[in-house]
C-alpha positions in Angstrom: 0.0 0.0 0.0 1.3 3.4 -0.9 1.8 6.1 1.8 2.5 8.8 -0.7 -0.7 10.7 0.2 -0.4 13.5 2.7 -2.5 13.8 5.8 -4.4 16.7 4.2 -5.3 14.6 1.2 -6.4 11.7 3.4 -8.6 14.1 5.4 -10.1 15.6 2.2 -10.9 12.1 0.8 -12.5 11.0 4.0 -14.6 14.1 4.2 -15.8 13.6 0.6 -16.7 10.0 1.3 -18.5 11.1 4.5 -20.5 13.7 2.6 -21.3 11.3 -0.2 -22.6 8.6 2.2 -24.7 11.2 4.1 -26.3 12.3 0.9 -27.0 8.7 -0.1 -28.5 8.0 3.3 -30.8 11.1 3.0 -31.8 10.1 -0.6 -32.6 6.5 0.4 -34.6 7.7 3.4 -36.7 9.8 1.1 -37.1 6.9 -1.3 -38.0 4.6 1.5 -40.8 6.9 2.5 -42.0 7.2 -1.1 -41.8 3.4 -1.6 -43.7 2.9 1.6 -46.5 5.1 0.3 -46.5 3.4 -3.1 -46.6 0.0 -1.3 -49.7 1.1 0.6 -51.4 2.3 -2.7 -50.6 -0.9 -4.5 -51.7 -3.0 -1.5 -55.1 -1.3 -1.6 -55.3 -1.8 -5.4 -54.5 -5.5 -4.9 -57.3 -5.9 -2.5 -59.8 -4.2 -4.8 -58.8 -6.1 -7.9 -58.8 -9.4 -6.0 -62.4 -8.8 -4.9 -63.4 -8.0 -8.4 -61.6 -11.0 -9.8 -63.3 -13.4 -7.3 -66.7 -11.9 -8.1 -66.1 -12.2 -11.8 -64.9 -15.8 -11.5 -68.0 -16.7 -9.4 -70.2 -15.4 -12.2 -68.2 -16.0 -15.4 -67.1 -19.7 -14.9 -70.6 -21.1 -14.7 -71.7 -19.0 -17.6 -68.7 -20.1 -19.6 -69.5 -23.7 -18.9 -73.0 -23.2 -20.2 -71.8 -21.3 -23.3 -69.1 -23.9 -24.2 -70.4 -26.1 -27.0 -70.5 -29.8 -26.3 -68.3 -32.1 -28.3 -69.9 -33.3 -31.5 -71.2 -36.9 -31.3 -68.8 -39.4 -32.7 -69.5 -40.7 -36.2 -71.6 -43.9 -36.1 -69.6 -47.1 -36.5 -69.4 -47.9 -40.2 -69.6 -51.5 -41.5 -66.3 -52.8 -42.8 -65.5 -50.8 -45.9 -62.8 -53.1 -47.0 -59.1 -52.5 -47.6 -59.7 -50.0 -50.5 -63.1 -48.5 -50.2 -64.8 -46.9 -53.2 -64.8 -43.1 -53.1 -68.4 -43.1 -54.6 -69.7 -45.2 -51.6 -68.0 -42.9 -49.1 -69.5 -39.8 -50.8 -72.9 -41.4 -51.0 -72.8 -42.2 -47.2 -71.8 -38.7 -46.4 -74.5 -37.2 -48.6 -77.1 -39.6 -47.0 -76.1 -38.4 -43.5 -76.8 -34.7 -44.4 -80.2 -33.3 -43.3 -82.8 -32.7 -46.0 -82.8 -29.2 -47.4 -79.2 -28.5 -46.5 -77.2 -27.3 -49.5 -73.7 -28.5 -50.1 -71.0 -28.5 -52.8 -68.2 -30.9 -53.7 -65.7 -29.0 -51.5 -67.9 -29.5 -48.4 -68.5 -33.1 -49.1 -64.8 -33.8 -49.8 -63.9 -32.2 -46.5 -66.5 -34.3 -44.7 -65.2 -37.5 -46.4 -61.6 -36.7 -45.6 -62.5 -36.1 -41.9 -64.8 -39.0 -41.5 -62.8 -41.6 -43.3 -59.2 -40.3 -42.9 -58.0 -43.7 -41.6 -59.5 -45.6 -44.5 -58.1 -43.3 -47.3 -54.6 -43.6 -48.8 -54.7 -39.9 -49.7 -57.3 -37.1 -49.3 -60.2 -37.1 -51.7 -60.3 -34.1 -54.1 -63.4 -32.0 -54.7 -63.1 -32.9 -58.4 -63.5 -36.6 -57.7 -66.4 -35.9 -55.4 -68.0 -33.7 -58.0 -68.2 -36.7 -60.4 -70.1 -38.7 -57.8 -72.4 -35.8 -57.0 -73.4 -35.5 -60.7 -74.2 -39.2 -60.8 -76.3 -38.9 -57.7 -78.1 -35.9 -59.3 -78.7 -38.0 -62.5 -80.3 -40.8 -60.4 -82.5 -38.3 -58.6 -81.1 -38.8 -55.1 -80.0 -35.2 -54.9 -80.9 -32.1 -57.0 -78.9 -29.2 -58.3 -79.7 -25.9 -56.6 -77.1 -23.9 -58.6 -75.3 -24.9 -61.7 -71.5 -24.9 -61.5 -69.5 -22.4 -63.6 -65.8 -21.8 -64.2 -65.5 -19.8 -61.0 -67.9 -21.5 -58.6 -68.9 -25.1 -57.9 -72.3 -26.5 -58.4 -74.5 -26.5 -55.3 -76.8 -29.5 -54.5 -79.5 -30.4 -52.0 -80.7 -33.7 -50.8 -83.9 -35.3 -52.3 -85.7 -34.8 -55.6 -86.2 -31.4 -57.2 -89.0 -29.4 -55.7 -92.1 -29.1 -57.9 -91.8 -25.3 -58.4 -88.0 -25.3 -58.4 -85.5 -25.3 -61.3 
């Protein structure tokens, strides 16, 4: 340790340190008072918000349980479709399960076939493939065409024969 500092320099350094630490003590005392006030304010807010949260939970959770839709019923067990089921039979079964009067197109039926028979299919069924079967069902009178398909939109069908006053 070097003793090259004079007594006057040592006293000056110690006085500076003493002044610095007194200022810090004063500053922290003020901050402590401010923080104590803030703690009281936040403590009161915590109480108020906790009461509102409990009241909301008491009302909202039962309401949410009522509003939550129930899981859709599982698909009925299908008889054995074989190793390689015919797409036309799958499409016919999906169309038969639709309620009367509901309109559908090849995209909706393809999505339903792919969802319902995903484990039986090697690859997803395309709407173009489904469209062929829907046209054949239309020709046999099992479904009727509600809107003719064009280049930019698919044909729309409904279950059952064509209504007497319809197209």
